[in-house]
Structure formats: structure tokens, C-alpha cells
C-alpha positions, 0 to 999 in steps of 0.5 A, spaced: 702 715 225 702 722 228 704 727 222 707 731 228 711 726 231 718 729 232 724 726 235 729 731 235 733 732 241 732 724 242 738 720 242 736 712 241 741 706 241 739 701 237 742 694 239 741 689 233 745 684 230 741 684 223 744 690 219 738 691 215 734 691 221 739 696 224 739 700 217 731 700 217 730 703 224 735 708 223 733 711 217 726 711 220 728 714 226 733 719 223 727 722 219 723 723 225 729 727 227 732 722 232 740 722 233 741 714 232 747 710 234 747 703 232 751 697 235 751 690 232 752 686 239 751 687 246 758 689 247 758 695 242 751 696 245 754 697 252 759 701 250 755 706 245 750 707 251 756 709 256 758 714 251 752 717 248 747 717 254 741 715 250 734 717 252 732 710 250 735 703 248 732 699 242 735 692 243 734 685 240 733 680 245 737 674 241 744 677 240 750 673 238 754 672 245 750 676 250 743 676 250 739 683 250 737 680 257 744 680 259 745 687 256 740 690 260 742 687 266 749 690 265 746 697 263 742 697 270 749 695 273 752 701 271 755 707 275 752 712 271 745 715 269 745 711 263 743 705 268 736 708 268 735 709 260 728 706 258 729 700 254 725 696 249 726 689 247 725 687 240 724 679 238 721 675 233 718 671 238 712 676 241 708 672 245 705 673 252 711 669 255 716 673 251 712 680 253 712 677 261 719 675 261 722 682 257 718 686 262 720 682 268 727 683 266 726 691 266 724 692 259 719 698 258 716 694 252 716 689 247 716 689 239 714 683 236 718 683 229 716 685 224 713 691 227 710 697 223 712 704 224 706 706 228 707 700 233 715 703 234 713 710 234 707 709 239 712 705 244 717 710 243 713 716 245 710 712 251 717 710 254 719 717 253 714 721 257 
């Protein structure tokens, strides 16, 4: 991981139903200076995205009631600049098929759980460029 990585001025919405994962991601990203908003499901995630206009979205694929794929479709259908926010999918299933599905759905990348800080930061910096 780059020791000079700085995510100040970056707002990230995390949509993840597992509280421990949300907290770990939030802790790591806030230490790098990011402003992090957490949501435990797709409905709250969409509300957070509409309210906070994030620079990037991290979303689990398999969420209760609405999937990350459905959430991304909802985001891309918004009538605001939020619809263009880059999105990164997170999933325990990280094979080639899942990556292709995520990219085809409009995600800019996919992280296979349990990914490390270097993978997360590398992909974040890549989509923020």
C-alpha cells in the first residue's frame, strides 16, 4: 500500500449488510482521510447515495431484499449526477463469471472477499482517476 495514499476530499458510500465488514472498511478508509457513509441494505444505500453524492460506491452484491445489481440499476436511473458515481462490487464469489457479471452490470471493478487493504486501495484509486 502506498504510504502517501490520501483519500481526503473523497466521499465513499459503503452498502454492506454485515456490520463487521462495514466497520472494518469504514475504519480503514477514514484513517486514509475519506468521508464514509454506511448503509446496511440497498434501500438505505440508495438514500445515502442521493443525499451525499459520493465519489465512489462500494456495494456488496448479495444484500437482503435487493441485490447490489438492482441497487446499481436504481443508481444509474437517478435524475442527478449521482447516477454516474463509480461503483465497486464486493462478493464472496469472486470467479471470472462473477467479475464478468459485475462489469456487464456497470460496476467498475469487483473485490473478492476477503480482499486486503492493498487490493481495496488499488481499485479505489483506479476508479477515482
